[in-house]
C-alpha positions in Angstrom: 0.0 0.0 0.0 1.5 3.3 -1.0 1.6 6.3 1.3 0.6 9.9 0.6 2.6 11.7 -2.0 4.9 14.4 -0.6 2.7 17.0 -2.3 -0.5 15.8 -0.7 1.2 15.4 2.7 2.5 19.0 2.6 -1.0 20.3 1.5 -2.7 18.4 4.3 -0.2 19.8 6.8 -0.7 23.3 5.5 -4.5 23.1 5.8 -4.4 21.5 9.3 -1.7 23.8 10.7 -4.0 26.8 9.9 -7.0 24.9 11.5 -4.9 24.3 14.6 -4.0 27.9 14.9 -7.6 29.0 14.5 -8.9 26.5 17.0 -6.3 27.6 19.6 -7.2 31.2 19.1 -11.0 30.8 19.1 -11.3 28.1 21.8 -8.6 28.6 24.4 -10.4 26.6 27.1 -11.9 27.5 30.5 -11.2 30.7 32.4 -8.8 29.7 35.2 -10.6 31.9 37.7 -13.4 30.5 39.8 -16.8 31.3 38.2 -19.1 33.1 40.6 -22.0 30.9 41.8 -24.4 33.9 41.4 -24.8 37.5 40.4 -26.8 39.6 42.9 -28.7 42.5 41.3 -29.5 45.5 43.5 -31.0 48.8 42.4 -28.6 51.8 42.4 -31.2 53.6 44.5 -30.5 51.0 47.3 -26.9 49.9 47.0 -24.7 50.9 49.9 -21.3 49.8 51.2 -23.1 47.8 53.8 -25.4 46.0 51.3 -23.6 42.6 51.6 -23.8 42.7 55.4 -27.5 43.7 55.3 -28.4 41.0 52.8 -26.5 38.4 54.8 -28.3 39.3 58.0 -31.7 39.3 56.3 -30.9 35.9 54.8 -30.0 34.5 58.2 -33.2 35.9 59.7 -35.2 34.2 57.0 -33.2 31.0 57.5 -33.9 31.1 61.3 -37.6 31.4 60.6 -37.6 28.6 58.1 -35.2 26.1 59.6 -37.5 23.2 59.2 -38.0 24.0 55.5 -34.2 24.1 54.9 -33.5 20.9 56.7 -36.2 19.3 54.4 -34.1 20.5 51.4 -30.7 19.5 52.6 -29.0 17.8 55.6 -27.8 19.7 58.6 -24.2 19.8 57.4 -25.1 21.4 54.2 -27.4 24.0 55.8 -24.7 24.7 58.4 -22.1 25.3 55.7 -24.5 27.6 53.8 -25.1 29.6 57.0 -21.4 29.9 57.6 -21.0 31.2 54.0 -23.6 33.9 54.8 -21.5 35.0 57.8 -18.2 35.2 56.0 -18.6 35.8 52.2 -22.3 36.0 51.4 -22.2 37.7 47.9 -19.5 36.7 45.4 -20.7 38.8 42.5 -23.0 41.8 42.3 -24.3 44.3 39.8 -25.5 47.7 40.9 -28.5 48.1 38.5 -29.2 51.3 36.6 -31.4 49.6 34.0 -34.7 47.7 34.4 -34.3 47.3 38.2 -33.7 51.0 38.5 -36.0 52.5 35.9 -36.0 55.8 34.2 -35.3 58.8 36.4 -34.3 62.4 35.8 -30.7 62.8 34.5 -29.6 64.6 37.7 -30.9 61.8 39.9 -29.2 59.1 37.8 -26.0 61.1 37.7 -26.0 61.2 41.5 -26.8 57.6 41.8 -24.1 56.6 39.3 -21.5 58.6 41.3 -22.7 56.9 44.5 -22.4 53.5 42.8 -18.8 54.2 41.9 -18.0 55.1 45.5 -19.8 52.0 46.7 -17.8 49.8 44.4 -14.5 51.3 45.6 -15.7 50.7 49.2 -16.4 47.0 48.5 -12.9 46.5 47.1 -11.5 47.7 50.5 -13.8 45.4 52.4 -12.9 42.1 50.9 -13.1 39.1 51.5 -16.5 39.9 53.1 -17.5 42.1 50.2 -18.0 40.8 46.6 -15.0 39.5 44.7 -16.6 40.7 41.5 -18.7 43.8 41.3 -19.9 46.2 38.7 -23.0 47.8 37.1 -25.7 47.2 34.6 -26.2 50.5 32.8 -28.9 51.1 30.1 -28.5 49.4 26.8 -27.4 50.3 23.3 -30.8 51.2 21.8 -31.1 54.6 20.1 -33.2 56.0 23.0 -30.9 55.1 25.8 -27.3 54.5 24.8 -26.1 58.0 25.5 -27.6 57.8 29.0 -25.9 54.4 29.5 -22.5 55.5 28.4 -22.7 58.6 30.6 -23.6 56.5 33.6 -20.7 54.1 33.0 -18.3 57.1 32.8 -19.6 58.6 36.0 -19.3 55.3 37.8 -15.7 54.9 36.8 -14.8 58.5 37.7 -16.4 58.2 41.1 -14.6 54.9 41.7 -11.3 56.5 40.9 -10.8 54.3 37.8 -11.6 50.7 37.3 -12.0 48.9 40.6 -10.4 45.4 41.0 -12.9 42.8 39.9 -15.0 45.3 37.9 -17.3 44.2 35.1 -20.3 45.8 33.5 -23.3 44.2 32.0 -24.6 45.2 28.5 -28.3 44.5 28.4 -30.5 43.5 25.4 -28.0 42.4 22.9 -29.7 42.3 19.4 -26.9 42.6 16.8 -23.2 41.6 16.8 -22.2 45.1 15.7 -23.2 46.3 19.2 -20.3 44.3 20.5 -18.0 46.3 18.2 -19.4 49.5 19.7 -18.8 48.3 23.3 -15.2 47.4 22.4 -14.7 51.0 21.1 -16.2 52.4 24.3 -13.9 50.3 26.5 -10.8 51.2 24.5 -11.6 55.0 24.8 -12.3 54.8 28.5 -9.0 52.9 29.0 -7.2 55.7 27.3 -8.9 58.3 29.3 -8.0 56.6 32.6 -4.5 55.6 31.5 -5.2 51.9 31.7 -3.7 49.1 29.7 -5.7 47.6 26.9 -8.2 44.9 28.0 -8.6 46.2 31.6 -12.3 46.8 31.1 -14.4 43.7 30.9 -18.1 43.2 30.2 -20.9 40.7 30.0 -23.7 40.4 27.4 -27.2 39.9 28.5 -29.2 37.6 26.2 -32.8 38.7 26.7 -33.9 39.3 23.1 -34.5 36.4 20.6 -32.3 38.2 18.0 -29.3 37.5 20.3 -29.9 33.8 19.8 -30.9 33.7 16.2 -30.1 36.5 13.7 -31.8 37.4 10.4 -29.2 35.4 8.5 -30.0 32.2 10.5 -26.7 32.3 12.4 -26.4 32.3 16.2 -25.7 36.0 17.0 -24.4 35.1 20.4 -21.7 32.8 18.9 -20.4 35.6 16.7 -20.6 38.0 19.6 -18.4 35.8 21.8 -15.6 35.9 19.2 -15.9 39.6 18.5 -16.0 40.3 22.3 -13.2 38.2 23.6 -11.0 38.7 25.6 -12.9 41.6 27.1 -16.1 39.6 27.1 -16.3 37.5 30.3 -19.9 36.2 30.4 -23.3 35.6 28.9 -26.3 36.1 31.1 -29.8 34.9 30.3 -32.6 37.4 30.9 -35.7 35.3 31.9 -38.6 37.7 31.6 -37.7 40.0 28.7 -36.7 37.0 26.6 -39.9 35.0 27.4 -42.1 38.1 26.8 -40.4 38.7 23.4 -41.1 35.1 22.4 -44.8 35.7 23.2 -44.9 33.6 26.4 -47.7 34.8 28.8 -46.5 36.1 32.1 -47.9 33.1 34.1 -45.7 30.7 32.1 -42.5 32.8 32.1 -39.8 30.8 34.0 -36.3 29.5 33.9 -37.8 26.1 33.1 -39.8 27.1 30.1 -38.9 25.5 26.7 -37.9 28.8 25.2 -35.5 29.4 28.1 -33.9 26.0 27.8 -33.4 26.5 24.1 -31.8 29.9 24.5 -29.5 28.7 27.2 -28.5 25.6 25.3 -27.5 27.8 22.3 -25.5 30.1 24.7 -23.9 27.1 26.3 -22.8 25.5 23.1 -21.5 28.8 21.7 -19.5 29.6 24.8 -18.0 26.1 25.3 -14.2 26.1 25.5 -14.0 29.9 24.8 -13.4 30.9 28.4 -16.7 32.9 28.5 -19.0 32.0 31.4 -22.7 31.4 31.0 -25.2 32.4 33.7 -28.8 31.4 34.2 -31.3 34.1 34.9 -33.6 35.0 37.8 -36.9 34.2 39.4 -39.3 36.9 40.5 -40.7 34.7 43.4 -39.2 35.9 46.7 -39.5 34.5 50.2 -41.8 37.1 51.7 -45.2 37.0 53.3 -46.6 34.3 55.6 -44.8 31.1 56.5 -46.4 29.2 53.7 -45.4 31.7 51.1 -41.8 31.8 52.4 -41.6 28.0 52.4 -42.9 27.9 48.8 -40.5 30.5 47.6 -37.5 28.8 49.3 -38.4 25.4 48.0 -38.9 26.7 44.5 -35.7 28.7 44.3 -33.7 25.7 45.7 -35.2 23.5 43.0 -34.4 26.1 40.2 -30.8 26.4 41.3 -30.3 22.7 41.5 -32.0 22.2 38.1 -29.7 24.8 36.5 -26.6 23.1 38.0 -27.6 19.7 36.8 -27.8 21.2 33.3 -24.3 22.8 33.5 -25.3 26.3 34.4 -23.2 27.0 37.6 -24.2 30.7 38.0 -27.5 32.4 38.3 -29.1 35.6 39.4 -30.3 36.4 43.0 -32.7 39.3 43.4 -33.5 39.1 47.1 -31.6 38.4 50.4 -33.7 35.3 50.9 -32.3 33.9 47.7 -28.9 33.7 49.2 -29.7 31.0 51.7 -31.2 28.7 49.1 -28.5 29.6 46.6 -25.8 28.5 49.0 -27.7 25.5 50.2 -28.3 24.2 46.7 -24.8 24.9 45.5 -23.1 23.4 48.5 -25.4 20.4 48.5 -24.8 19.8 44.8 -21.0 19.8 45.0 -21.0 18.0 48.3 -23.1 15.1 47.0 -21.0 15.0 43.8 -17.6 15.0 45.5 -17.3 11.3 46.7 -17.9 9.9 43.2 -15.8 12.5 41.5 -12.9 12.0 43.9 -13.1 8.2 43.6 -13.1 8.2 39.8 -10.3 10.7 39.7 -8.2 8.7 42.1 -8.7 5.6 39.8 -7.8 7.7 36.8 -4.6 9.0 38.4 -3.8 5.4 39.5 -4.5 4.2 36.0 -7.0 1.7 37.7 -10.1 1.8 35.6 -12.4 0.1 38.1 -15.8 -0.2 36.7 -15.6 3.1 34.7 -13.1 3.8 32.0 -12.6 7.6 32.1 -10.8 9.5 29.4 -8.5 12.5 29.9 -11.3 15.0 29.2 -13.5 13.4 31.8 -10.7 13.6 34.3 -10.5 17.3 33.7 -14.2 17.6 34.2 -14.0 15.6 37.5 -11.2 17.9 38.6 -13.4 20.9 37.8 -16.2 19.5 40.0 -13.8 19.4 42.9 -12.3 22.8 42.2 -15.8 24.4 42.1 -16.8 22.7 45.3 -13.7 23.9 47.0 -14.4 27.5 45.9 -18.0 27.2 47.1 -16.9 25.9 50.5 -18.8 22.7 50.0 -16.0 20.6 51.5 -12.4 20.8 52.6 -9.2 19.4 51.1 -8.9 16.9 53.9 -12.4 15.5 53.1 -11.3 14.9 49.5 -7.9 13.4 50.3 -9.5 11.1 52.9 -11.4 9.5 49.9 -8.7 10.1 47.2 -5.2 10.7 48.5 -3.9 11.7 45.1 -6.4 14.5 44.7 -4.5 17.2 46.4 -5.0 20.9 45.5 -1.8 21.0 43.6 -2.6 17.9 41.6 -6.1 19.2 40.7 -4.6 22.5 39.6 -2.2 20.7 37.3 -5.1 18.8 35.8 -7.1 21.9 35.2 -4.0 23.6 33.6 -3.9 20.7 31.1 -7.6 21.1 30.2 -7.0 23.5 27.4 -4.5 21.4 25.6 -6.7 18.4 25.8 -9.9 20.3 24.6 -11.7 19.4 27.9 -14.8 21.3 28.8 
């Protein structure tokens, strides 16, 4: 059997070398940083330096009054770990909202609130680790009637913060056209020049809450194009539950994270973002734990179920809109990772020992198992000692090396 001719071999190598370069550039792998488990939205009219502490205390008060409900959702260890998280680092990621959750106000009022938001962001940086690790704003969008207001708000926030605070990110709502991403990139570059910052300092998220963000007029997935136009500034995609459902004609009583149109949009977002380093976040629920005991129990149980459902489908971040959401967020997140840890650690130990046991895992699966453990560590679901008691080889250093190899192996 004769081999390839030298000319064919050279032509194949030329084609595939270009493919290799494009794939490395377009799909660099996961962001090495820990993805936030949630994004809290709080109106700019209400945000203050003590907001994380107030939310945590309100969440603990709700948890005290609904202790029996919580222990029906998770065991006492999980609930205890969730409560500890509320006392130490209750909010990981927050947006001070100057869009839908803030409304339209006179320019002088929004100017003042934007400046106060900037000062609050700077105060949070000084109050870590209790304050959010990631914090920013959602300004008004890029539509003709509101973009000048949104840009002015962003400028005022950064001026009042004294520049770009550590961990700052801003959310761009209502993406409809990929050219809007080009405009955001220009805005970021100009603001960086104005503040004397290095290129790429400003980062942003895109909010998918209009159907045109998922499917454009040419039949292509707008969000997929937006990711590659926005990277590396673009850090995340956030699903907007209610605007998206309404735009698809879903009646208000049926608008939910679990509706078929929501699952379709998020599946497109998930596939488009895979291996790009761009995070995907689920959206919010408008049902809050307020009212009588029965209403609180219903809201807590519902939110816990929604968070768990999202995580089971690979969406590890979501929105929290009320202090009461924090207790069920952390209970669901910690419970999810804590229940997954023994199996993940055992399988990873077998992989590292090259002992297949009853499951033959591949390198990409090993990276995924390591990611489960890394996410659980970050959430405070378990300690390193608990992992190594099951899987001695699964030390923090070994897990870090596995995750570092994920990009070269094309693992999720």
